[in-house]
C-alpha positions in Angstrom: 20.0 4.6 6.6 18.4 5.9 3.4 14.8 5.1 4.7 15.8 7.6 7.3 17.4 10.0 5.3 14.4 10.0 3.2 12.0 10.5 6.6 14.2 13.1 7.6 14.1 14.9 4.2 10.3 14.9 4.1 9.6 16.4 7.5 12.2 18.8 6.9 9.1 21.1 4.9 5.5 20.4 4.9 4.9 17.0 4.8 0.7 15.9 4.3 0.2 12.3 4.7 -2.8 9.8 4.9 -4.4 8.9 8.3 -7.4 7.1 8.0 -10.9 6.4 6.1 -14.0 5.8 7.5 -17.5 5.3 5.8 -20.3 6.5 7.2 -22.0 2.7 7.0 -20.8 -0.6 6.4 -22.4 -1.0 3.0 -24.5 0.4 0.1 -26.7 -0.2 -2.4 -27.2 0.4 -6.1 -28.9 3.8 -6.6 -28.0 4.7 -2.9 -25.6 7.5 -1.3 -23.2 8.0 1.3 -20.1 9.7 2.5 -16.6 8.9 3.8 -14.4 11.0 6.0 -10.6 11.1 5.3 -8.3 12.0 7.8 -4.7 13.4 7.4 -2.1 15.0 9.1 1.3 17.5 8.5 3.9 15.5 9.6 6.4 17.9 8.9 7.6 21.1 11.0 6.5 23.7 8.7 2.9 25.3 7.5 1.9 22.8 4.6 0.0 25.8 2.4 -2.4 24.3 -0.6 -2.3 21.1 0.3 -5.4 18.9 -1.9 -7.5 15.8 -0.9 -8.6 14.5 -4.1 -11.3 11.5 -4.0 -11.7 10.5 -8.0 -14.3 8.2 -9.1 -12.7 5.0 -11.0 -15.6 4.3 -13.4 -19.1 5.5 -13.9 -20.6 3.4 -10.9 -19.9 6.3 -8.6 -20.2 10.1 -8.9 -18.4 12.4 -6.0 -20.0 15.7 -6.7 -17.2 17.8 -4.6 -13.8 16.1 -5.5 -11.3 18.3 -4.0 -10.8 20.3 -0.7 -7.9 22.2 -0.2 -6.2 23.1 3.3 -3.5 25.2 5.0 -2.3 22.8 7.7 0.0 24.1 10.4 3.1 21.6 11.7 2.0 18.5 13.4 -2.1 19.0 13.1 -4.5 17.0 11.8 -7.8 17.3 9.9 -10.0 15.5 7.6 -12.2 16.4 4.6 -15.9 14.6 4.2 -16.7 13.5 0.9 -20.1 12.7 -0.3 -21.1 10.1 -3.1 -23.8 8.6 -5.0 -23.8 5.0 -6.3 -25.1 4.6 -9.7 -28.2 2.5 -10.0 -26.8 0.1 -12.2 -23.5 -0.6 -10.2 -23.2 -4.2 -9.7 -24.5 -5.7 -6.2 -22.2 -7.6 -3.7 -18.9 -6.0 -5.5 -16.8 -3.0 -4.6 -16.7 0.3 -6.3 -13.5 2.0 -7.1 -12.0 5.3 -6.7 -8.8 7.1 -6.1 -7.4 9.0 -3.2 -4.8 11.4 -3.8 -2.8 14.1 -2.0 -1.1 16.5 -3.2 1.1 19.5 -1.9 0.6 21.8 -4.5 1.4 20.0 -7.7 3.1 17.1 -6.3 1.8 14.0 -5.1 2.7 12.5 -1.5 -0.1 9.9 -1.3 -2.0 7.9 -4.0 -4.0 4.9 -3.2 -7.4 2.8 -4.1 -10.2 3.4 -2.0 -13.2 1.2 -2.3 -16.6 1.3 -1.5 -18.8 -2.0 -0.4 -22.0 -2.5 -2.5 -23.8 -5.0 -1.1 -22.3 -8.1 0.5 -18.8 -8.2 -1.4 -17.9 -11.8 -2.4 -14.4 -12.9 -1.3 -12.4 -15.1 -2.7 -9.0 -16.7 -1.3 -6.0 -16.5 -3.8 -3.4 -17.9 -1.0 -3.7 -20.2 1.2 -0.8 -21.7 3.6 -2.0 -24.4 6.7 2.0 -24.2 8.1 2.3 -27.8 6.9 5.7 -27.0 5.7 7.8 -23.8 4.7 7.6 -24.4 0.9 6.2 -21.2 0.1 8.3 -18.6 2.0 12.1 -17.3 2.4 13.6 -16.6 5.8 16.9 -14.1 6.5 16.6 -15.7 9.7 15.6 -18.8 11.8 11.9 -19.1 11.1 10.5 -22.5 9.9 7.8 -24.7 11.5 7.2 -26.5 15.0 5.1 -29.0 15.8 5.2 -27.7 19.3 2.2 -25.2 18.8 -0.4 -25.1 15.8 -4.1 -23.8 15.2 -4.5 -26.5 12.6 -2.4 -29.6 12.8 0.1 -30.5 12.9 2.6 -27.2 12.6 2.7 -23.6 12.5 5.3 -21.2 11.9 7.7 -19.6 14.4 10.5 -17.3 14.3 12.4 -19.8 17.0 11.4 -23.3 16.2 14.2 -24.4 18.8 12.9 -23.0 22.1 13.1 -19.1 23.3 14.2 -16.3 20.6 17.4 -14.7 21.0 18.5 -11.4 21.7 19.1 -8.2 19.0 16.8 -10.1 16.3 15.0 -8.4 13.3 14.1 -11.9 11.2 11.3 -12.3 9.4 9.9 -14.9 6.9 8.1 -13.7 3.4 6.0 -15.4 0.6 8.6 -16.2 -2.0 6.2 -16.0 -4.8 3.9 -12.5 -5.3 0.2 -12.9 -6.2 -1.2 -10.7 -8.6 -4.1 -8.8 -7.5 -4.6 -6.8 -10.4 -7.5 -7.9 -11.5 -9.3 -7.6 -7.9 -7.4 -5.1 -6.0 -9.4 -5.4 -2.7 -7.0 -7.4 -0.6 -7.6 -9.3 3.1 -5.2 -10.7 5.1 -6.2 -13.1 7.5 -4.2 -15.7 9.8 -4.2 -17.2 13.7 -1.5 -16.5 15.9 -0.1 -16.5 19.4 2.5 -15.0 21.1 4.9 -14.3 24.3 7.3 -11.6 24.0 8.8 -8.5 26.3 6.1 -5.7 26.4 7.2 -2.9 24.6 10.7 -4.4 24.0 10.3 -7.3 21.5 8.0 -7.1 18.7 6.0 -8.9 16.1 4.8 -7.4 12.6 2.3 -8.2 9.7 3.8 -6.7 6.5 2.6 -6.7 3.4 3.8 -5.3 -0.2 2.7 -4.7 -3.1 5.9 -4.2 -5.4 7.1 -7.7 -5.1 8.6 -7.5 -1.9 10.5 -4.2 -2.8 8.9 -2.2 -0.1 7.1 -2.8 2.9 4.0 -1.5 4.9 3.3 -2.3 8.3 -0.6 -4.0 9.0 -0.3 -4.8 12.6 1.8 -5.2 15.3 2.0 -6.9 18.5 3.8 -6.9 22.0 3.5 -8.7 25.1 1.5 -12.3 25.3 -1.6 -13.8 23.8 -1.9 -17.2 25.1 -5.0 -18.4 23.1 -5.1 -18.9 19.4 -6.8 -15.5 17.6 -7.6 -15.2 14.1 -6.8 -11.8 12.5 -8.3 -9.9 9.6 -7.1 -7.1 7.9 -8.4 -5.2 4.6 -5.1 -4.4 3.3 -6.5 -2.5 0.3 -4.9 0.8 1.2 -1.3 -0.4 0.6 -2.2 -2.2 -2.6 -1.0 -0.1 -5.9 0.6 -0.8 -9.1 2.2 -3.3 -9.7 -0.1 -5.2 -7.5 2.2 -8.3 -7.1 1.7 -8.8 -3.6 3.5 -10.4 -1.0 2.9 -11.1 3.1 5.9 -10.9 5.7 6.2 -11.7 9.1 8.9 -9.8 11.0 10.3 -10.1 14.4 12.5 -7.9 16.2 14.1 -8.2 20.0 16.2 -5.9 22.2 19.2 -7.2 24.3 17.5 -8.3 26.9 14.8 -10.6 28.1 13.7 -13.5 26.1 10.8 -15.2 25.8 8.8 -18.0 23.8 8.0 -16.0 20.7 5.6 -15.8 17.9 3.5 -18.6 16.4 1.7 -18.0 13.3 -0.9 -20.4 11.4 -3.7 -20.7 8.5 -2.7 -17.1 6.3 -4.9 -16.4 4.0 -4.7 -14.0 1.3 -8.3 -13.4 -0.2 -9.6 -11.0 -2.9 -12.9 -9.0 -3.4 -14.7 -8.3 -6.8 -14.4 -4.8 -8.4 -17.4 -3.3 -10.3 -15.9 -3.4 -13.9 -15.0 0.2 -15.3 -16.8 1.5 -18.3 -15.1 0.3 -21.6 -12.8 -2.7 -20.0 -13.9 -6.2 -20.5 -14.0 -8.1 -16.8 -11.0 -10.0 -15.6 -8.6 -8.9 -18.6 -6.4 -8.2 -15.8 -5.5 -4.4 -17.2 -6.0 -1.6 -14.6 -8.7 0.0 -13.2 -7.5 3.3 -13.1 -4.3 5.5 -14.1 -1.9 5.4 -11.2 1.6 6.6 -11.2 3.8 4.8 -8.1 6.4 6.3 -6.0 9.6 5.5 -7.7 11.8 2.9 -5.8 14.3 2.6 -4.2 13.7 6.4 -2.9 16.3 8.0 -2.1 18.6 6.5 -4.9 21.6 6.1 -6.6 22.2 6.6 -9.2 19.0 4.7 -10.7 15.6 4.2 -9.8 12.5 2.7 -11.2 9.0 4.5 -11.8 5.7 2.3 -12.3 2.8 3.4 -13.9 -0.3 2.2 -15.2 -2.9 3.0 -17.8 -6.5 1.4 -18.1 -6.9 2.3 -21.9 -4.5 3.1 -25.0 -3.3 6.8 -24.6 -0.3 8.7 -25.7 2.1 9.3 -22.7 4.7 11.7 -21.7 6.9 11.1 -18.4 9.5 13.6 -17.7 12.0 14.8 -14.8 12.5 18.5 -13.3 14.9 19.8 -10.9 13.8 21.8 -8.0 13.8 24.7 -10.2 11.4 23.4 -12.7 14.1 22.8 -15.5 13.7 19.8 -17.4 16.1 17.1 -17.1 15.1 14.1 -18.7 11.9 12.6 -20.8 11.8 8.8 -20.0 8.4 8.2 -21.9 7.2 9.9 -25.2 5.1 7.8 -27.3 1.2 5.9 -27.4 1.0 3.0 -24.6 -1.7 0.4 -24.8 -3.8 -0.1 -21.4 -1.2 -2.5 -18.9 1.4 -1.8 -16.5 4.6 -0.3 -17.2 8.1 0.5 -15.7 10.6 3.1 -16.7 14.3 3.8 -15.1 15.5 7.3 -14.5 19.4 7.1 -14.4 20.8 10.2 -12.3 24.7 9.3 -12.8 24.7 12.8 -15.2 23.0 15.1 -12.5 23.7 16.5 -9.3 22.6 15.1 -5.8 19.6 16.8 -4.8 15.3 16.9 -4.8 13.6 16.0 -8.6 10.1 15.6 -9.5 8.8 13.1 -12.2 5.4 13.8 -14.2 3.0 11.8 -16.2 0.4 12.7 -18.5 -1.7 10.3 -19.9 -5.1 11.9 -21.7 -6.6 13.8 -19.2 -4.5 12.1 -16.1 -1.9 14.1 -15.2 0.4 13.6 -11.9 3.5 14.7 -9.9 5.7 12.9 -7.8 9.2 14.0 -5.6 12.1 11.7 -5.6 15.4 12.5 -3.8 18.7 11.6 -5.3 21.3 11.1 -2.9 25.4 10.7 -3.7 
């Protein structure tokens, strides 16, 4: 219900959100150049004036001549912005170069995520592998388990209904019990093999990812109908990876109240990461963040308290303040010098009224603002 309330609150006004991004070629070379097209949509019912699409370099290995475009988007319309970039001659080969994509409505950030430019053929390293030999790495809220009736690699696979056909009115999942910390290399790929037999367009299989230890989830892909042969699926899930970079995978199955079938089988689940070109002034693999970032609070909407995560790649004096919709300051959450790292602060709304609030971070030259909703 809270998620529905949040979505309705957002689309009741202007609401610009990310749709997709496309590079003009598959890979680049040190000293080369290229561009990326960012597509976005106003999902709200009002015109989104002063919508800012911003792409900033993560370090000195890339320059972006024009870093911001401003749009006035009519309700329910889509547009795109193309950013040119130049790769530094000294950029590490076979790695990714980090950038940050930010979408703002006026001064409020509505979307922020990493964009990673491939240089050469980036090396990929597995950080989590499960061949479905047992269920030790997973937690389920339903009947998920292992079965020997189907598998890609012997002796077993995962399925939502080990005893036979699945039941009606299901919404059950299996999720990784322990998160994988990918802060040192936030370019992340998810791979697995699967096959399924479900009622077309009524029963669904969802592959989902979380980067905040399972507090919130993003749908990577969904499937319905039938796939009778074992097929590998591989996805670059980097767009969903943000602070605190604690990644979990979840497989979720839903069914309606009618026809049932054999269900979904999943095997050989792998999370992999690729190297990211080291920012100037940071030591490789020191687990420091690559860029400044302010995460969306969780939960949102909230009552009465919510958590706000942020990260800084170097020591800075940091302030985080909360304002009401009229611009009046209602709380100061952080007001001190912080070393490089990942942080979490709590805003307690017990003594303020329900409504829309904004929280703003200032850390050196980095400034960002996000919106949150208190519902009592």
